[in-house]
N, C-alpha and C positions, 0 to 999 in steps of 0.2 A: 290381947287385941291384935287382930291380924293387921298386916301392913295396909291392906285395902281399906279396912275400917278407919285406920289412922288417917289415911289420905282423905277419905270422905268427911271425917270430922274436921280436919284442917280446912277443907274447902268451904264447909258450912260456916265455920267461924270467920273465915275471910269475907264471905258474902255478907254476913251479918254486919261486919265492921264497915264494909263499903256502903251498905244501905244506911246505916246509922250516920255515916259521914255525909252522905248525900242529903239526908233529911236535915241534918244540922246546918249544912250550907244553905239549903232552901229556906230554912227558918230565918237564918241571918239575913239573907237577901230580902225576904219579905219584910222584915223589920226595917231594914235599910231603905227599901223602896217606900214604905209607909212614912218614914221620917222625911224623905225627900218630898213626897207628895204633900205632906202637912206643911211644908215650907214653900209651897207654890200656890199662888192664887190666880184665878182667871178674871181678867178685866175686859169687859165689853166697852169699847170706847169709840168715839167719833174718829173719822179718818184724819181730821185736821191735826189732832194731837200727835198722831204717828207720822203723817206725811210732812209735817213741819219740822220733824226731827226732835220735838220736845221730849218724847219718851226715851230716846237714846241718851239724852242728857239727864233726865229726871230719875229714871228707874234705877240706874246704877247707884245713885246717891241713896235711894231708899234701901236697896239691898245692903249697902255698906252699913247703914244705920240699924237694920233689923235682921239681916240674914235671909229675908224672904224674897223669892223670885216672883215676878209678875209675868204671866202669859197674857199678852194683849191680843184681843180679837178686834180688829179695826173695821167698823161698819158705820153706816149712817146711824144717827141717833135713834131713829124709830126702830131700826133693826136691833140696835144695842139694847133698847128698852124691852123689846120682845124676848131677847136672850135672857134678860133678868126675869121676866114673867115666867119663862119656862124653867128657870133654875139652872140654866147653862152657864151662868157667870156668878162670881162671888161679889163683884163690885162693878159699878158703872161710872164712867167718867164721860159726861155728855154736855150738850149745850142747847137745850130747848127747855127753858124754864117752865113754861106752861105744861109741857108733856111730862116733865120731871115731877111737878107738883101733883099731877094726875096720878102718876105712878105711886107716889106716897099715899095719896088719898085712897087708892085701891088696895092699900095694905101690902104692896110688894117691897116697900122699904119703910123704915121707921122715921127716917130723917134725910133731908137733902142739905148738903153742905156747900155753900158757895166757895169757890177756890181761886178763880182768876178770871180775867176778861181780856179781850182784844176787840177788834171791830171788823165789820164787813166792809167791803169796798166793791164798787162797780168798775170792772175793767172792760176795755174794748179797743178797737183800732185807734191808733194815734190820730188818724185823720178825723175820727169821730163823726161819721156821716149823719148820725141822728142828732148831733149837737146836744149831747147829754151833759157835757162837762159842767161841774159845779158842786154844790154841797147838798142838794135836795134829791134824794133817791126817788121819791114819789114823782116829782116833775120829770126826772130822767126816764122813768118807766113809761110815763104817758107819751113822751117823745118817741120811745122805742116802738110802742104799739102803733102810734100814728104813722111812723115811717116804715112799718113792717120790717124792722131791722132784724138781722140774724142774732138769735140769743140762744145760748146753750145753758139749759137747766140741768141740775143733777138729777132731778126726778126720782130720788131714792128714799124719800121720807126722812132725810137727814135733818139736823138742826139748821143747816144752811138752806136746804130746800124749803123747810117750814118758814124760815124768815123771808125768803124770796116770795113765797106765796102770800104772806101777810102784806108785803109791800105792794104786790100787784093788786090785792084787794083794796088796800087803802087808796091806791091810784084809780080805783074803779075800773080796772082793766083785767080782772081775774078771769072773765069769760071772753076776752078779746085781746090776746097777747100778740096776735099776728100769725100768719102762716109760716113764718120763718123761725118761730119759737120751737125748739127741739129739746126733748128730754133724753138724756143719755142713760139714766138708770145706773150711774157710776159714781165713784168717789171724786173728791175735789181735784186731785191731780189729773186724772184722766179727762175730767170735764174741761179743765184749763188747756189740756193738750188739744182737745177737739176745737175749742174756741180759737186757739192760736193757729191751728191748721186751716180753719175756715174763716178767720178774720171776723169773729163774732164777738158779741158782748157776753159777759157772764158776771154773776155775783159770786164772790169768794171771800173767805176769811183772810185777813191780812197775813196771818202766820204762814199759811200755805203759800200765798203769793210771794212772800219774801224768800221762801226756800225753793220756789219754782224757777227752773232754769230755762225752759223752752218757751220763752215769752213771745218770740217772733216780733210781730208789729203791735202787740198789746201793750197798753199803758193804763195806769189808774186814771179814771175819769171822774168818779164821784166818791168823795170821802168827807168825813167830818160831820155828817148828819147824826144827831143824837139817836135817831131811830136805828142806826147801824151798830149800836152797842151790842156786844156779843159776850154773854156771861156763860161761864162753865161751872158745873157742879159735880159732886161725887155723891154716890149713894151705895150703901151696903144692902144687898138683897136680904129680905126678911127671912130668918130661919124658920119662923112659924109657917111660912108658905113652903119652904124647901129646907128641911132639916139637915141636908148634907152640905149646905153652904158653909164655907170656912169663915164664919163670922168673926172670930177672934183675930185672925190674921188680916182679914179685910179691913176690920176696924183699925188695926195698926197702921194700915196705909192711910186711912182717913186722918187719924190723929197726927201722923207724920206730915202729910201734905198741907195741912192747915196750921202746922206749927211754924215757928220762926225759921227752922232749918229748911222745911219744905218750901215755904214761901220764898226764901232766899234763893233756893235752887231754881225755882221758876223764873224769878226776876233776873238771874244771872245768865239765862239762856239767850244768846244773841246770834244773829247772822250779820257779820261785819259789825257795824255800830248800832244795828237795829234790834231793839228788844221786841220779842215776838208776843209775849204774854205778860200781863200785869197782875200780880197777886192781890186778892181782896177778900181773903178768908174772914176778915173782920166785918165784912159787909152785912148789915142787918136786913 
């Protein structure tokens, strides 16, 4: 064999070795990436659970218990449910029971699980120009409409927005909220920022309010009405609708969050001495 042929043969052997090494590395990376992907679920959730800081407290406890990461997409409840309908989420953590039950009835989930609750509150200027202060949210909204007071609504089909619209309807003011009623189409935090900047009234969940720092002249004016009860639930997206859903890992989150460990994690989340959410997975 000539020297030239020996060199050519050696080069071909080296190229084959490099190609095989690259293929092996690519295969290993693919397996590793698949393993990582299998240990991550996507959760569509209401903004209040994120903006209140609950998930920063809760999800590390879940990962410690299961090794599963949770990617949270924070939206209004209506948008979160739509994500589930499209199959863009594995699990939903939301707070509009009527809409959740409709979601199950449509076959997009097999079961809704109650998890926790807090309450809604009406906030507004400390001077309370519409004289709303008290315990009755319906009476308060009637006064807001009568005085044409500035009111900032989320207007985003969220659970909070749905509750607000129910209260306006009960007050008989759903078609006459006043010309100073404004919809921001935004999350709870931004809505409160607008209310603070414009000295307007707003309906908020207590958890977001307790974690909200830019209160300005706003204060709680209406609280304690039983109508202001705010229930949260979780649902796994039905794999019969969307086969790619990571149903096993999503169910692990459900099983954990309704367990003693998950419920204790929820109850232990506080800002100062204030507990933001109250576990009630045993609610029938």
